[in-house]
C-alpha positions in Angstrom: 14.8 30.4 90.2 15.1 34.2 89.4 17.3 33.3 86.2 14.8 30.9 84.6 12.2 34.4 84.5 14.4 36.5 82.9 13.8 37.6 79.6 16.0 36.3 76.5 18.6 38.7 75.5 18.3 40.7 72.3 20.1 38.4 70.1 18.2 35.4 71.1 14.9 37.2 70.4 16.1 38.1 66.5 16.8 34.7 65.8 13.7 33.5 64.1 12.5 29.7 65.5 13.8 26.5 64.1 10.6 25.4 62.3 10.7 28.4 60.1 14.5 28.0 59.1 13.6 24.3 58.3 10.6 25.2 56.3 12.9 27.8 54.5 15.7 25.2 54.0 13.3 22.7 52.6 11.8 25.3 50.4 15.4 26.2 48.8 15.9 22.4 48.5 12.4 21.6 46.6 13.3 24.7 44.3 16.7 23.7 43.7 15.9 19.8 43.0 12.9 21.0 40.7 15.2 23.8 38.7 17.6 20.9 38.3 15.0 18.3 37.0 13.5 20.9 34.6 17.1 21.7 33.1 17.5 18.0 32.8 14.1 17.4 31.0 14.4 20.4 28.6 11.7 22.1 26.7 8.0 21.2 27.3 6.9 21.1 23.6 8.6 20.4 20.4 10.3 23.6 19.1 10.3 25.6 22.1 13.3 27.2 22.7 14.3 30.9 24.7 14.7 33.8 22.8 11.9 35.3 20.7 8.9 34.7 21.6 5.8 35.1 19.7 7.0 34.5 16.6 6.1 31.0 14.7 8.8 28.2 13.8 10.5 30.6 10.6 10.3 33.8 12.4 7.0 34.7 10.7 4.9 36.2 13.5 1.9 34.1 13.1 2.6 32.7 16.9 3.5 29.1 15.5 -0.1 28.7 14.3 -1.9 29.1 17.4 -5.2 30.5 17.3 -6.2 33.4 20.0 -9.6 34.2 21.3 -12.4 31.7 21.9 -14.0 29.5 19.4 -15.3 29.9 15.3 -14.0 31.5 12.5 -12.7 34.7 12.5 
């Protein structure tokens, strides 16, 4: 009976609980699946490509016709 009350060894205490390991594994799997789905789906908008950000379709620097700010005429 004395053995069952003994504290666990240092190595046994440093291992995280299985619930945390399972959660981290699930998180990694969900991230991997979402990354793969995003790669297959491609860009979210027509003309959206990696590289120059903030430039228009022809590199004019106008932001692609987007209006910034709140309402009204400039």
